[in-house]
GUMARLO-10756 format. One record per residue (C-alpha): residue number from 1; residue in three letters; x, y, z. Coordinates in steps of 0.001 Angstrom, whole numbers. Example, Ala and Ser with C-alpha at 12.3 -4.5 7.8 and 13.67 -1.06 7.14 Angstrom:
BEGIN
   num   residuo         X         Y         Z
     1       ala     12300     -4500      7800
     2       ser     13670     -1060      7140
//
This chain:
BEGIN
   num   residuo         X         Y         Z
     1       met     26841   -118888     87446
     2       ala     25909   -119225     91106
     3       glu     28409   -116525     92081
     4       asp     26380   -114000     90099
     5       val     23371   -114491     92387
     6       lys     23091   -112224     95398
     7       pro     22778   -114471     98484
     8       thr     19673   -113073    100121
     9       arg     16627   -114826    101580
    10       lys     14426   -112998     99081
    11       asn     16417   -114446     96187
    12       leu     16343   -117874     97832
    13       met     12538   -117775     98019
    14       ala     12341   -116595     94391
    15       ile     14592   -119450     93235
    16       glu     12588   -122005     95214
    17       asp      9433   -120742     93481
    18       arg     11135   -121059     90077
    19       ile     12303   -124576     90922
    20       glu      8785   -125617     91885
    21       leu      7342   -124104     88703
    22       ser     10065   -125624     86505
    23       glu      9639   -129071     88055
    24       arg      5897   -128954     87406
    25       gly      6535   -127807     83842
    26       his      9100   -130586     83376
    27       asp      6644   -133228     84580
    28       thr      3884   -131853     82343
    29       leu      6156   -131795     79302
    30       glu      7340   -135338     80004
    31       gln      3734   -136524     80101
    32       lys      3010   -134651     76868
    33       arg      6116   -136137     75206
    34       asp      5181   -139674     76234
    35       gly      1586   -139158     75068
    36       leu      2765   -137775     71723
    37       ile      5074   -140743     71233
    38       met      2204   -143155     71845
    39       glu        -6   -141274     69360
    40       phe      2877   -141200     66868
    41       met      3356   -144968     67140
    42       asp      -340   -145468     66389
    43       ile       -75   -143196     63339
    44       leu      3134   -144967     62289
    45       asp      1345   -148328     62316
    46       gln     -1431   -146785     60236
    47       ala      1115   -145246     57861
    48       gln      2779   -148605     57262
    49       asp      -559   -150128     56303
    50       val     -1379   -147143     54088
    51       arg      1999   -147372     52340
    52       ala      1541   -151080     51725
    53       asn     -1923   -150469     50255
    54       leu      -599   -147567     48185
    55       asn      2153   -149718     46695
    56       ala      -314   -152502     45945
    57       asp     -2791   -150070     44347
    58       tyr         7   -148488     42283
    59       glu      1158   -151852     40965
    60       arg     -2436   -152829     40105
    61       ala     -3015   -149505     38349
    62       gln       162   -149969     36304
    63       arg      -803   -153508     35332
    64       thr     -4323   -152566     34279
    65       ile     -3283   -149479     32297
    66       asn      -558   -151444     30497
    67       met     -3074   -154168     29674
    68       ala     -5596   -151605     28418
    69       arg     -2971   -149976     26202
    70       ala     -1847   -153321     24863
    71       met     -5378   -154542     24087
    72       glu     -7239   -151335     23212
    73       gly     -4442   -149056     22060
    74       asp     -3141   -145718     23377
    75       val     -5697   -143735     21382
    76       ala     -8645   -145453     23068
    77       val     -7096   -145094     26525
    78       arg     -6308   -141426     25998
    79       gly     -9781   -140825     24580
    80       ala    -11389   -142359     27656
    81       ala     -9231   -140225     29936
    82       ala    -10045   -137052     27975
    83       ala    -13783   -137760     28242
    84       leu    -13746   -137146     32001
    85       lys    -16122   -134316     32921
    86       glu    -16246   -134373     36701
    87       tyr    -12958   -134087     38501
    88       pro    -12377   -135166     42116
    89       glu    -12817   -132515     44772
    90       ile    -10507   -132366     47769
    91       thr    -11133   -130304     50886
    92       thr     -8959   -130002     53949
    93       gln     -9995   -129536     57536
    94       ser     -8002   -129881     60722
    95       lys     -8132   -131962     63859
    96       asn     -6298   -131690     67162
    97       ile     -4167   -134527     68533
    98       met     -2751   -133608     71963
    99       gly     -2354   -129991     70968
   100       val      -967   -130757     67499
   101       val     -3098   -129533     64604
   102       val     -2999   -132058     61770
   103       pro     -4854   -132017     58455
   104       gln     -7938   -134063     57738
   105       ile     -8344   -134488     53986
   106       glu    -11749   -135266     52562
   107       ser    -12439   -136140     48947
   108       ser    -15514   -136534     46805
   109       arg    -16259   -137711     43297
   110       val    -13177   -139916     43209
   111       lys    -14992   -143198     42560
   112       lys    -17252   -142805     39513
   113       ser    -19842   -144774     37613
   114       leu    -19534   -145335     33864
   115       asp    -21830   -142392     33150
   116       gln    -19809   -140099     35381
   117       arg    -16578   -141022     33615
   118       gly    -17894   -139434     30457
   119       tyr    -17027   -142037     27877
   120       gly    -20194   -144156     28229
   121       leu    -20733   -147824     27456
   122       leu    -20010   -147616     23732
   123       gly    -16694   -145839     24169
   124       ser    -15409   -148225     26767
   125       ser    -14225   -151763     27318
   126       ala    -13794   -154032     30305
   127       arg    -10052   -153365     30318
   128       ile    -10452   -149574     30274
   129       asp    -13073   -149812     33016
   130       glu    -10725   -151947     35093
   131       ala     -7906   -149425     34623
   132       ala    -10224   -146564     35591
   133       asp    -11283   -148437     38731
   134       ala     -7667   -149113     39640
   135       tyr     -6619   -145474     39227
   136       glu     -9602   -144240     41212
   137       glu     -8607   -146556     44074
   138       leu     -4996   -145398     43698
   139       leu     -6100   -141773     44000
   140       glu     -8017   -142554     47180
   141       ser     -4917   -144261     48592
   142       ile     -2765   -141250     47666
   143       ile     -5155   -138865     49453
   144       leu     -5182   -141032     52573
   145       ala     -1396   -141390     52468
   146       ala      -996   -137615     52202
   147       glu     -3159   -137131     55295
   148       val     -1356   -139767     57346
   149       glu      2154   -138775     56247
   150       thr      1513   -135102     57005
   151       ala        78   -135953     60425
   152       met      3079   -138160     61160
   153       lys      5496   -135396     60149
   154       lys      3751   -132798     62337
   155       met      3619   -135185     65290
   156       leu      7315   -135959     64924
   157       glu      8168   -132252     64804
   158       glu      6143   -131641     67982
   159       ile      7816   -134591     69710
   160       glu     11263   -133198     68890
   161       thr     10252   -129725     70094
   162       thr      8864   -131147     73335
   163       lys     11980   -133290     73864
   164       arg     14209   -130231     73461
   165       arg     12139   -128346     76044
   166       val     12275   -131277     78464
   167       asn     16049   -131556     78022
   168       ala     16505   -127812     78453
   169       leu     14690   -127957     81782
   170       glu     16270   -131212     82927
   171       phe     19869   -130604     81932
   172       lys     20226   -126804     81957
   173       leu     17665   -124720     83796
   174       leu     16932   -126997     86764
   175       pro     20611   -127819     87475
   176       glu     21409   -124093     87408
   177       leu     18548   -123356     89794
   178       tyr     19618   -126164     92140
   179       glu     23177   -124837     92056
   180       asn     22029   -121291     92801
   181       lys     19819   -122510     95638
   182       glu     22667   -124488     97189
   183       tyr     25048   -121531     96793
   184       ile     22641   -119114     98500
   185       glu     21923   -121582    101322
   186       gln     25643   -122055    101922
   187       lys     26269   -118306    101928
   188       leu     23333   -117686    104280
   189       glu     24627   -120386    106621
   190       glu     28069   -118781    106539
   191       gln     26554   -115395    107260
   192       glu     24533   -116904    110117
   193       arg     27618   -118539    111606
   194       glu     29567   -115288    111291
   195       glu     26721   -113393    112931
   196       ile     26567   -115888    115808
   197       phe     30339   -115661    116234
   198       arg     30159   -111847    116177
   199       leu     27363   -111814    118771
   200       lys     29310   -114212    120974
   201       lys     32352   -111933    120783
   202       ile     30221   -108903    121655
   203       lys     28668   -110807    124559
   204       ala     32069   -111993    125788
   205       lys     33499   -108491    125521
   206       lys     30509   -107060    127344
   207       glu     30816   -109678    130093
   208       glu     34552   -108921    130366
   209       glu     33822   -105196    130649
   210       glu     31179   -105844    133299
   211       lys     33643   -108046    135167
   212       glu     36279   -105327    135058
   213       glu     33721   -102789    136230
   214       arg     32711   -104992    139156
   215       lys     36364   -105574    140016
   216       ala     37074   -101884    139927
   217       ala     34053   -101203    142129
   218       asp     35143   -103830    144627
   219       glu     38630   -102366    144745
   220       ala     37211    -98877    145287
   221       glu     35040   -100094    148145
   222       ala     37988   -101872    149754
   223       ala     40153    -98760    149503
   224       ala     37411    -96621    151067
   225       ala     37109    -98978    154022
//
């Protein structure tokens, strides 16, 4: 509350400094928020494309695996899957987007040749190969989706945090500082007016005393004559 602030010029200067600092911080945070929103919209567009590709890859993988099971049998499909010797490797790094650290997922050995799949030419068929291709592409889409979705989530969290800080400055701290500044200025003006009035009274009293003294001196001189 403004009434809790002592109305002194020192406090007025301190509040003016805080207002200047808070206004600069508010402007900086607004710019950061707007920049984050633009980056988020770009990631959102990317995420929509990734989701569409992921759904398409999932449907293709389901179709090809169902066809392989129907034509080659579950035993052959399971045997081909069990023959896998080299598993995909996934590593995570990080990148910075306007101060937000988001993951960057890298994968290797996802797409494989027939030899790398372990079952070889004799233990395979065109339908099993097609299913393997489809699931390898699906896995790549899942990895990319995980990266994009995580980045989007972190960006959204940072946007919300920045918006709360902007609102706290705009709707709480700055209004309180403006109110305190106005209160101190009003009190200082009142004090200044009171001081001027007091000085005028002192001056008027002094002039009245000097007038009385001169009158008394004149009367004394007249009586002596």
